[in-house]
ZAGU-176792 format. One record per residue: x, y, z of N, C-alpha, C, O, CB in turn; residue in one letter; residue number from 1. Coordinates in Angstrom, 1 decimal, decimal comma. Glycine has a CB too. Layout:
BEGIN
n_u_n_v_n_w_ca_u_ca_v_ca_w_c_u_c_v_c_w_o_u_o_v_o_w_cb_u_cb_v_cb_w_aa_i
X_Y_Z_X_Y_Z_X_Y_Z_X_Y_Z_X_Y_Z_A_NUM .
...
END
This chain:
BEGIN
n_u_n_v_n_w_ca_u_ca_v_ca_w_c_u_c_v_c_w_o_u_o_v_o_w_cb_u_cb_v_cb_w_aa_i
151,8_60,8_72,7_152,5_61,9_72,1_154,0_61,6_72,2_154,5_61,3_73,2_152,1_63,2_72,9_X_1 .
154,7_61,7_71,1_156,1_61,5_71,0_156,8_62,9_71,0_156,7_63,6_70,0_156,5_60,7_69,8_X_2 .
157,5_63,1_72,0_158,2_64,4_72,1_159,6_64,0_72,5_159,8_63,2_73,5_157,6_65,4_73,1_X_3 .
160,6_64,4_71,8_162,0_64,0_72,0_162,6_64,7_73,3_162,2_65,7_73,7_162,8_64,3_70,8_X_4 .
163,6_64,0_73,8_164,3_64,5_74,9_165,8_64,6_74,6_166,4_63,6_74,0_164,1_63,6_76,2_X_5 .
166,5_65,7_74,9_167,9_65,8_74,7_168,6_65,4_76,0_168,0_65,0_77,0_168,2_67,3_74,3_X_6 .
169,9_65,7_76,0_170,7_65,4_77,2_170,4_66,3_78,4_170,5_65,9_79,5_172,2_65,5_76,9_X_7 .
169,9_67,5_78,1_169,5_68,4_79,1_168,0_68,1_79,4_167,3_67,5_78,6_169,7_69,9_78,7_X_8 .
167,5_68,6_80,6_166,1_68,4_80,9_165,2_69,1_79,8_165,7_69,9_79,0_165,8_69,0_82,3_X_9 .
163,9_68,7_79,8_163,0_69,3_78,9_163,0_70,8_79,0_162,8_71,3_80,1_161,6_68,7_79,0_X_10 .
163,2_71,5_77,9_163,2_72,9_78,0_161,9_73,4_77,3_161,7_73,2_76,1_164,4_73,5_77,3_X_11 .
161,1_74,1_78,0_159,9_74,6_77,4_159,9_76,1_77,7_160,3_76,6_78,7_158,6_74,0_78,1_X_12 .
159,5_76,9_76,7_159,4_78,3_76,8_157,9_78,7_76,8_157,1_78,3_76,0_160,1_79,0_75,6_X_13 .
157,6_79,6_77,8_156,2_80,0_77,9_156,1_81,5_77,5_157,0_82,3_77,7_155,7_79,9_79,4_X_14 .
155,0_81,9_76,8_154,8_83,2_76,4_153,3_83,6_76,7_152,5_82,7_76,6_155,1_83,4_74,9_X_15 .
153,0_84,8_76,9_151,6_85,2_77,0_151,2_85,9_75,6_152,1_86,5_75,0_151,4_86,3_78,1_X_16 .
150,0_85,7_75,3_149,5_86,2_74,0_148,0_86,5_74,2_147,4_86,1_75,1_149,8_85,3_72,8_X_17 .
147,5_87,2_73,2_146,0_87,5_73,2_145,8_89,0_73,4_146,7_89,8_73,5_145,4_86,7_74,3_X_18 .
144,5_89,3_73,4_144,1_90,7_73,4_144,1_91,2_74,8_143,5_90,7_75,7_142,7_90,9_72,8_X_19 .
144,8_92,4_75,1_144,7_93,0_76,4_143,4_93,8_76,6_143,0_93,9_77,7_145,9_94,0_76,5_X_20 .
142,8_94,2_75,5_141,6_95,0_75,6_140,4_94,1_76,1_139,6_94,6_76,9_141,2_95,6_74,3_X_21 .
140,3_92,9_75,6_139,2_92,0_76,0_139,6_91,1_77,1_138,7_90,2_77,5_138,9_91,1_74,8_X_22 .
140,7_91,3_77,7_141,2_90,4_78,8_141,2_88,9_78,5_140,8_88,1_79,3_140,3_90,6_80,1_X_23 .
141,5_88,6_77,2_141,5_87,2_76,8_143,0_86,8_76,6_143,4_86,4_75,5_140,7_87,0_75,5_X_24 .
143,8_87,0_77,6_145,2_86,6_77,6_145,3_85,1_77,8_144,5_84,5_78,6_146,0_87,4_78,6_X_25 .
146,3_84,5_77,3_146,6_83,1_77,6_148,0_82,8_77,5_148,8_83,6_77,0_145,8_82,1_76,6_X_26 .
148,4_81,7_78,0_149,9_81,3_78,0_150,0_80,2_76,9_149,3_79,2_76,8_150,3_80,7_79,4_X_27 .
151,1_80,4_76,1_151,4_79,4_75,1_152,8_78,8_75,4_153,6_79,5_76,1_151,3_80,0_73,6_X_28 .
153,1_77,6_74,9_154,3_77,0_75,1_155,0_76,5_73,8_154,3_76,3_72,8_154,1_75,7_76,0_X_29 .
156,3_76,5_73,9_157,1_76,0_72,7_158,2_75,1_73,3_158,9_75,5_74,3_157,7_77,2_71,9_X_30 .
158,4_74,0_72,7_159,5_73,1_73,1_160,8_73,5_72,4_160,8_73,9_71,2_159,2_71,6_72,7_X_31 .
161,9_73,4_73,1_163,2_73,8_72,6_164,0_72,6_72,5_164,1_71,8_73,5_163,9_74,9_73,6_X_32 .
164,7_72,4_71,4_165,6_71,2_71,2_164,9_69,9_71,4_165,3_69,1_72,2_166,8_71,3_72,1_X_33 .
163,9_69,6_70,6_163,2_68,3_70,8_163,4_67,5_69,5_162,5_67,5_68,6_161,7_68,6_71,1_X_34 .
164,5_66,8_69,4_164,7_66,1_68,2_165,2_64,6_68,4_165,4_63,9_67,4_165,7_66,8_67,4_X_35 .
165,4_64,2_69,6_165,8_62,8_69,9_164,5_61,9_69,9_163,4_62,4_69,8_166,6_62,6_71,1_X_36 .
164,7_60,6_70,1_163,5_59,7_69,9_163,0_59,1_71,3_162,2_58,2_71,2_163,9_58,6_69,1_X_37 .
163,4_59,7_72,4_162,8_59,2_73,7_161,5_60,0_73,9_161,4_61,2_73,7_163,8_59,5_74,8_X_38 .
160,6_59,2_74,4_159,2_59,8_74,7_159,1_60,3_76,1_159,8_59,9_77,0_158,2_58,7_74,5_X_39 .
158,3_61,3_76,2_158,0_61,9_77,5_156,5_61,7_77,8_155,7_61,7_76,9_158,3_63,5_77,5_X_40 .
156,2_61,5_79,1_154,8_61,3_79,4_154,2_62,7_79,8_154,9_63,7_79,9_154,7_60,3_80,6_X_41 .
152,9_62,7_79,9_152,1_63,9_80,1_152,6_64,6_81,4_152,6_65,9_81,4_150,6_63,6_80,2_X_42 .
152,9_63,9_82,4_153,3_64,5_83,7_154,6_65,3_83,5_154,8_66,4_84,0_153,5_63,4_84,8_X_43 .
155,6_64,7_82,8_156,9_65,4_82,5_156,6_66,7_81,7_157,3_67,7_82,0_157,8_64,5_81,8_X_44 .
155,7_66,6_80,8_155,4_67,8_80,0_154,8_68,9_80,9_155,1_70,1_80,7_154,5_67,5_78,8_X_45 .
153,9_68,5_81,7_153,2_69,5_82,6_154,2_70,1_83,6_154,1_71,3_83,9_152,0_68,8_83,3_X_46 .
155,1_69,3_84,1_156,1_69,8_85,0_157,0_70,9_84,3_157,3_71,9_84,8_157,0_68,7_85,6_X_47 .
157,3_70,6_83,0_158,1_71,5_82,2_157,3_72,8_82,0_157,9_73,9_82,0_158,6_70,9_80,9_X_48 .
156,0_72,7_81,7_155,2_73,9_81,5_155,1_74,7_82,8_155,2_75,9_82,7_153,8_73,4_81,0_X_49 .
155,0_74,0_83,9_154,9_74,7_85,2_156,2_75,5_85,5_156,2_76,6_85,9_154,7_73,7_86,3_X_50 .
157,3_74,8_85,2_158,7_75,5_85,4_158,8_76,7_84,4_159,3_77,7_84,8_159,8_74,5_85,1_X_51 .
158,3_76,6_83,2_158,4_77,7_82,3_157,5_78,8_82,7_157,9_80,0_82,6_157,9_77,2_80,9_X_52 .
156,3_78,5_83,3_155,4_79,6_83,8_156,0_80,3_85,0_155,9_81,5_85,1_154,1_79,0_84,2_X_53 .
156,7_79,5_85,8_157,3_80,2_87,0_158,5_81,1_86,6_158,7_82,1_87,2_157,8_79,1_88,0_X_54 .
159,2_80,7_85,5_160,3_81,5_85,0_159,7_82,8_84,4_160,2_83,9_84,6_161,1_80,8_84,0_X_55 .
158,6_82,6_83,7_157,9_83,8_83,0_157,4_84,7_84,0_157,4_86,0_83,8_156,8_83,3_82,1_X_56 .
156,8_84,2_85,1_156,3_85,1_86,1_157,3_86,0_86,8_157,0_87,2_87,1_155,6_84,3_87,3_X_57 .
158,5_85,6_86,9_159,6_86,4_87,4_159,8_87,7_86,6_160,1_88,7_87,1_160,9_85,6_87,5_X_58 .
159,6_87,6_85,3_159,9_88,7_84,4_158,7_89,4_83,9_158,8_90,4_83,1_160,6_88,2_83,2_X_59 .
157,5_89,0_84,3_156,3_89,7_83,9_156,2_91,1_84,6_156,4_91,2_85,8_155,0_88,9_84,3_X_60 .
155,8_92,1_83,8_155,7_93,4_84,3_154,3_93,9_84,3_153,8_94,5_85,3_156,5_94,4_83,4_X_61 .
153,5_93,5_83,3_152,1_93,9_83,2_151,3_93,1_84,2_151,4_91,9_84,3_151,6_93,6_81,8_X_62 .
150,4_93,8_84,9_149,5_93,1_85,9_148,6_92,1_85,3_148,3_91,0_85,9_148,7_94,1_86,7_X_63 .
148,1_92,4_84,1_147,2_91,4_83,4_148,0_90,1_83,1_147,4_89,0_83,2_146,7_92,0_82,1_X_64 .
149,2_90,3_82,6_150,0_89,1_82,3_150,3_88,3_83,6_150,2_87,1_83,6_151,4_89,5_81,7_X_65 .
150,6_89,0_84,7_150,9_88,3_86,0_149,6_87,5_86,4_149,8_86,3_86,9_151,2_89,3_87,1_X_66 .
148,4_88,0_86,3_147,2_87,3_86,7_147,0_86,1_85,8_146,6_85,0_86,3_146,0_88,3_86,6_X_67 .
147,3_86,3_84,5_147,1_85,2_83,6_148,1_84,1_83,9_147,7_82,9_83,9_147,3_85,7_82,1_X_68 .
149,3_84,4_84,2_150,3_83,4_84,5_150,0_82,7_85,8_150,2_81,5_85,9_151,7_84,1_84,5_X_69 .
149,6_83,5_86,8_149,3_82,9_88,1_148,1_81,9_88,0_148,1_80,9_88,6_149,0_84,0_89,1_X_70 .
147,1_82,3_87,1_146,0_81,4_86,9_146,4_80,1_86,2_146,0_79,0_86,5_144,9_82,1_86,0_X_71 .
147,3_80,2_85,2_147,9_79,1_84,5_148,7_78,2_85,5_148,5_76,9_85,4_148,8_79,5_83,3_X_72 .
149,4_78,7_86,4_150,2_78,0_87,3_149,2_77,2_88,2_149,5_76,0_88,5_151,1_78,9_88,2_X_73 .
148,2_77,9_88,7_147,2_77,2_89,5_146,5_76,0_88,8_146,3_75,0_89,4_146,2_78,2_90,0_X_74 .
146,2_76,2_87,5_145,6_75,1_86,8_146,5_74,0_86,5_146,1_72,8_86,6_145,1_75,7_85,4_X_75 .
147,8_74,3_86,3_148,8_73,2_86,1_149,0_72,4_87,4_149,1_71,2_87,3_150,1_73,8_85,6_X_76 .
149,1_73,1_88,5_149,2_72,4_89,8_148,0_71,5_90,1_148,2_70,4_90,6_149,5_73,4_90,9_X_77 .
146,9_72,0_89,8_145,7_71,2_90,1_145,6_70,0_89,2_145,3_68,9_89,6_144,4_72,1_89,9_X_78 .
146,0_70,2_87,9_146,0_69,0_87,0_147,1_68,0_87,4_146,8_66,8_87,3_146,3_69,5_85,6_X_79 .
148,2_68,5_87,9_149,3_67,5_88,3_148,8_66,8_89,6_149,1_65,6_89,8_150,6_68,3_88,6_X_80 .
148,1_67,5_90,5_147,6_66,8_91,7_146,6_65,7_91,3_146,5_64,7_91,9_146,9_67,8_92,6_X_81 .
145,8_65,9_90,2_144,8_64,9_89,8_145,5_63,7_89,1_145,0_62,6_89,2_143,8_65,6_88,8_X_82 .
146,7_64,0_88,5_147,4_62,9_87,8_148,1_62,0_88,8_148,4_60,8_88,5_148,4_63,5_86,9_X_83 .
148,5_62,5_90,0_149,2_61,7_91,0_148,3_61,0_91,9_148,8_60,3_92,8_150,2_62,6_91,7_X_84 .
END
């Protein structure tokens, strides 16, 4: 996967989306300022996603969103543990 890197660290924005009625919420990610030609590996991307989730958790108000984000954080940490 070729994802560009700028002079600043990888900036990833996390958002929650999905239906609140069916409890099918999930976290989505978007890369910010990714236009240079340096490649990032999977671990760097996952660390950026983890950082974005932790930022999102600070501002989450809805309990359903908080549970979804906490679940995503746990999954990312487990995946990172398996990669190392």
